[in-house]
C-alpha positions in Angstrom: 105.0 104.5 75.6 108.3 106.3 75.1 106.5 109.2 73.5 104.1 109.2 76.4 107.0 109.3 78.9 108.6 112.2 77.1 105.4 114.3 76.9 104.3 113.4 80.4 107.6 114.4 82.0 108.0 117.5 79.9 104.7 118.7 81.3 105.6 117.7 84.8 108.9 119.6 84.4 107.0 122.7 83.4 104.9 122.6 86.5 107.0 121.2 89.3 109.5 124.0 89.4 106.7 126.5 89.6 104.2 124.8 91.9 105.3 126.3 95.2 105.6 129.7 93.7 102.1 129.4 92.1 100.6 128.6 95.5 102.3 131.5 97.2 102.2 134.2 94.5 99.0 133.4 92.7 96.7 131.8 95.2 98.1 133.7 98.2 99.0 130.8 100.5 101.6 131.3 103.2 104.8 129.3 103.2 103.5 127.2 106.0 100.3 126.4 104.1 102.3 125.5 101.1 104.4 123.1 103.1 101.3 121.5 104.7 99.6 121.2 101.2 102.5 119.5 99.6 103.2 117.2 102.6 99.6 116.1 103.0 99.0 115.6 99.3 102.2 113.6 99.1 101.1 111.4 102.0 97.7 110.8 100.4 99.5 109.9 97.2 101.1 106.9 98.9 97.8 105.0 98.6 97.8 105.5 94.8 100.5 102.8 94.2 98.8 99.8 95.8 95.4 100.9 94.5 96.6 101.1 90.9 98.4 97.8 91.2 95.2 96.1 92.5 93.1 97.5 89.7 95.7 96.5 87.0 95.4 92.9 88.1 91.7 93.0 87.3 91.3 95.4 84.4 93.4 96.2 81.3 96.4 98.2 82.4 96.2 100.7 79.6 92.6 101.6 80.5 93.5 102.1 84.2 96.5 104.2 83.1 94.3 106.4 81.0 92.0 106.9 84.0 95.0 108.0 86.1 96.2 110.4 83.4 92.8 112.0 83.0 92.4 112.2 86.8 95.6 114.2 87.0 94.5 116.5 84.2 91.2 117.3 85.8 92.6 117.7 89.3 95.3 120.1 88.1 92.9 122.1 85.9 90.7 122.5 89.0 93.5 124.4 90.8 92.8 127.3 88.5 89.2 127.6 89.8 90.0 128.5 93.5 92.3 130.1 96.0 90.7 128.3 98.9 93.3 126.3 100.9 91.0 123.4 101.6 90.0 123.0 97.9 93.6 123.4 96.7 94.6 120.7 99.2 91.8 118.4 97.9 92.7 118.8 94.3 96.4 118.4 95.0 95.8 115.2 96.9 93.7 113.8 94.1 96.4 114.6 91.6 99.1 113.0 93.8 97.0 109.9 94.2 96.8 109.5 90.4 100.5 110.4 89.9 101.8 107.6 92.2 99.4 105.1 90.6 100.5 106.1 87.0 104.1 105.4 87.9 103.3 101.9 89.0 101.1 101.3 85.9 103.9 102.4 83.6 106.3 100.0 85.2 103.8 97.2 85.0 103.1 97.8 81.3 106.9 97.6 80.7 107.1 94.3 82.6 104.3 92.8 80.6 105.3 94.1 77.1 109.1 93.9 77.2 109.5 90.3 78.5 113.2 89.4 79.0 114.3 92.8 77.8 112.4 94.6 80.6 115.5 96.0 82.2 116.8 97.6 79.0 113.2 98.9 78.3 113.0 100.5 81.7 116.4 102.0 81.2 115.5 103.6 77.9 112.3 104.9 79.4 114.1 106.5 82.3 116.5 108.2 79.9 113.6 109.5 77.9 111.8 110.6 81.1 114.8 112.6 82.2 115.1 114.2 78.8 111.5 115.3 79.2 112.2 116.6 82.7 115.1 118.7 81.3 113.0 120.0 78.4 110.1 121.0 80.6 112.4 122.5 83.3 114.2 124.7 80.8 110.9 125.9 79.2 109.5 126.5 82.7 112.6 128.6 83.6 111.9 131.0 80.8 108.3 131.4 81.8 109.3 131.9 85.5 111.6 134.7 84.3 108.4 136.6 83.2 106.9 136.0 86.7 103.3 137.1 85.9 100.1 135.4 87.0 99.4 134.4 83.4 102.9 132.8 83.1 102.3 130.6 86.1 98.8 129.7 84.9 100.3 128.9 81.5 102.7 126.4 83.0 99.9 124.7 84.8 97.8 124.5 81.7 100.8 123.1 79.8 101.0 120.3 82.3 97.3 119.6 81.9 97.7 119.4 78.1 100.5 116.9 78.5 98.3 114.6 80.5 95.5 114.8 77.9 98.0 114.1 75.1 99.5 111.2 77.1 96.0 109.7 77.6 95.2 109.9 73.9 98.5 108.1 73.0 97.9 105.5 75.7 94.5 104.8 74.0 96.5 103.7 70.9 98.8 101.3 72.8 98.1 97.6 72.6 97.2 95.8 75.8 99.9 93.3 76.7 99.1 89.8 77.9 98.4 89.7 81.6 99.4 86.6 83.7 96.9 87.7 86.4 93.8 87.6 84.2 93.6 83.9 83.4 91.2 82.1 81.0 90.1 78.5 81.8 88.2 76.1 79.5 84.7 74.8 80.2 86.0 71.4 81.3 87.8 72.9 84.3 86.4 71.5 87.6 88.7 72.9 90.2 88.1 76.5 91.4 90.8 79.0 90.4 93.4 79.5 93.0 93.4 82.8 94.9 96.1 85.2 93.6 99.1 85.8 95.9 98.8 88.7 98.2 101.8 91.0 98.8 100.3 92.0 102.2 100.9 88.4 103.4 104.3 88.2 101.9 106.5 89.3 104.8 109.9 89.1 102.9 108.5 91.3 100.1 107.2 93.8 102.6 110.6 93.9 104.3 112.2 94.3 100.8 109.9 97.3 100.1 110.8 98.8 103.5 114.5 98.7 102.6 113.7 100.2 99.2 112.3 103.4 100.9 115.8 104.1 102.3 117.6 103.4 99.0 115.3 106.0 97.3 116.9 108.7 99.4 119.2 109.8 96.6 116.1 111.6 95.2 115.6 113.7 98.4 119.3 114.4 98.6 119.6 115.7 95.0 116.3 117.6 94.9 116.1 118.9 98.5 119.4 118.4 100.3 121.8 119.6 97.7 120.2 123.1 97.1 119.7 123.7 100.9 123.2 122.6 101.7 124.7 124.9 99.0 122.8 127.9 100.4 123.1 127.3 104.1 126.4 125.5 104.6 128.9 126.1 101.9 130.7 129.0 100.1 129.5 127.7 96.7 127.4 130.2 94.5 123.7 129.6 94.8 123.5 129.2 91.0 125.4 125.9 91.3 122.2 124.2 92.4 120.3 124.2 89.1 123.5 123.3 87.2 124.0 120.2 89.3 120.4 119.2 88.6 121.1 119.5 84.8 124.3 117.4 85.4 122.1 114.8 87.0 119.7 114.7 84.1 122.5 114.5 81.5 124.2 111.6 83.3 121.0 109.7 83.6 120.2 110.2 79.9 123.8 109.1 78.9 124.5 106.3 81.3 121.1 104.6 82.2 120.9 102.4 79.1 124.6 101.3 78.9 124.6 100.4 82.6 121.3 98.4 82.4 123.1 95.3 81.1 124.7 94.9 84.5 121.3 94.3 86.0 119.6 92.1 83.3 119.0 89.2 85.7 118.0 89.0 89.4 121.4 87.8 90.5 123.2 90.6 88.5 120.8 93.1 89.9 121.5 92.0 93.5 125.2 92.4 92.9 124.7 96.1 91.9 123.7 96.8 95.6 127.4 97.0 96.6 128.5 99.6 94.1 125.3 101.5 94.8 126.2 101.7 98.5 129.8 102.8 97.6 128.5 105.6 95.4 126.2 106.8 98.1 129.0 106.8 100.7 131.3 108.8 98.3 128.5 111.3 97.9 128.1 111.7 101.6 131.8 112.1 102.1 131.9 114.8 99.4 129.1 116.7 101.1 131.1 116.7 104.3 134.2 117.9 102.5 132.4 120.7 100.8 132.4 122.8 104.0 136.1 122.5 104.6 136.7 125.9 103.2 136.9 127.9 100.0 134.6 128.4 97.1 136.8 126.2 94.8 136.8 123.2 97.1 133.1 123.6 97.8 132.2 123.6 94.0 134.5 120.6 93.3 133.2 118.6 96.3 129.6 119.3 95.4 130.1 118.3 91.8 131.7 115.0 93.0 128.7 114.5 95.4 126.2 115.1 92.6 127.9 112.7 90.3 128.2 110.0 93.0 124.5 110.4 94.1 123.4 110.3 90.4 125.3 107.0 89.8 123.7 105.7 93.1 120.3 106.7 91.6 121.1 105.0 88.2 122.3 101.7 89.9 119.3 101.6 92.2 116.8 102.2 89.4 118.3 99.2 87.6 118.4 96.9 90.6 115.1 98.0 92.1 113.2 97.5 88.8 114.5 94.0 88.2 114.2 92.7 91.8 110.7 94.1 92.4 109.5 92.0 89.4 111.6 89.0 90.1 110.4 88.7 93.6 106.7 89.0 92.5 104.7 86.0 91.5 103.1 86.1 88.0 99.6 85.9 89.2 99.8 89.2 91.2 102.4 91.4 89.4 100.2 94.5 89.7 99.4 94.1 93.4 103.1 93.4 94.2 104.4 96.4 92.1 101.7 98.5 93.8 103.1 97.6 97.2 106.6 98.2 96.0 105.5 101.6 94.8 104.9 102.5 98.5 108.7 102.8 98.9 109.2 105.7 96.6 105.9 107.3 97.7 107.0 107.1 101.3 110.4 108.5 100.5 108.8 111.5 98.8 106.9 112.2 102.0 109.6 111.3 104.6 112.8 111.7 102.7 112.9 115.5 102.8 112.3 115.5 106.5 115.3 113.1 107.1 117.6 115.1 104.7 116.7 118.4 106.4 117.4 116.8 109.7 120.9 115.8 108.5 121.5 119.3 107.3 120.5 120.7 110.6 122.8 118.3 112.4 125.9 119.5 110.5 128.6 118.1 108.2 129.4 115.0 110.1 125.8 113.7 109.9 126.4 112.9 106.2 128.7 109.9 107.0 126.1 108.6 109.4 123.5 108.7 106.6 126.0 106.8 104.4 126.4 104.2 107.2 122.7 103.8 107.3 122.6 103.1 103.6 125.3 100.4 104.0 123.3 98.7 106.6 120.2 98.8 104.5 122.0 97.4 101.5 123.3 94.5 103.5 119.8 93.7 104.8 118.3 94.0 101.4 120.9 91.7 99.8 120.2 89.0 102.3 116.4 89.4 101.8 116.8 89.2 98.0 119.1 86.2 98.1 116.6 84.3 100.3 113.6 85.5 98.3 115.0 84.3 94.9 115.5 80.8 96.3 111.9 80.6 97.6 109.8 77.9 96.0 107.2 79.2 93.5 109.4 82.0 92.1 109.7 82.0 88.3 112.9 80.4 87.1 112.9 82.5 83.9 112.5 86.3 83.6 108.9 87.3 84.0 107.3 88.2 80.7 108.9 85.4 78.6 105.9 83.1 79.2 108.1 80.1 78.3 106.2 77.1 79.8 105.9 73.4 78.8 103.6 72.8 75.8 101.5 70.5 77.9 100.1 73.4 79.9 98.8 75.2 76.8 95.0 75.3 76.6 93.3 76.2 73.3 90.8 78.8 74.3 89.8 81.6 71.8 93.1 82.7 70.4 94.9 80.3 72.7 96.4 80.5 76.2 99.9 79.7 77.4 100.2 78.8 81.0 96.7 80.0 81.6 97.4 83.4 80.1 95.1 84.5 77.2 96.8 85.4 73.9 94.9 86.9 71.0 94.8 85.4 67.5 98.0 86.3 65.5 
């Protein structure tokens, strides 16, 4: 799965930096049409997260993930066949739908296969993914320097190949035990209980809503920082890609070491305070970057990039652990699918909020920081209450440590109603 993450993100890094330019220079779309295409396809992609989670509770997660990977490959390859705006919009939306679903499925696989080490596993995977992004981005930069139609098409094909390779490797991955697909013996008389539904779990829905705000570091780093550099500061424009490289390097170096601070739900909840502090420091540095002078602007923006990156790292740790800890075992896929709505919604609405902050001026950044503080306070209370609710697992999901009396001998054996294969 780590090789899959590296290959997948390297391919995505190739394409994402060139996508907007491909649509304008190769297919001939206007800037407005490109904005509509990306906005609408991103909005459609929001549905991919809950849909993938729903399917993963009913079918093997590796097979659903392969389907999502191949769907992305076919949809992207179809972009080469047309310059029609409506068809390009359709193919982009289909790709976005699979992309958001694949993200949820990858997290669900980690939750099921890594057991109590799931936080460290996810940290390693994020580090590998960021390394893939950096590799793909650098390779894409060389191709973009050529600037020909064939160069853009080559980047797109490279991304397609990465999805096909990832699907082939996923086919070789073992299917982890799934608590949601239970096996009962022939003597069972009571009908199986209906699995929990995240759509009826109001606290989890509120938790997901707060998560959308805490994912804003993504929009700030990818959209807000470059626009702020160009339109509001005296910093050189070439600083923007350097700060993105700094972001990737910090994630690769720090994600795994810091993951030990979020290895349990209570530890993860305590990370929310330093997360908010990092975000506030980043917002203050963004305001300071316009105080005057190139040197001050560069220094303040570097501080902002570092602060927002650590907010991103801490949020990734806390979000990952809490989204699993608050989900019942019998519906992990469905719950993670709903949780995936938060990042998908941020991808659609986050850039709009960040650009509004930029338009409002330097003193809008502290207001954004204050909003994050309020969100963190609300989420901390929700999580504290949710972890004390009856029916939540008392041990980390994935350990499957249950009393021996609950073990039914069916086929290879089940533990807690979960089927395990023969050793």
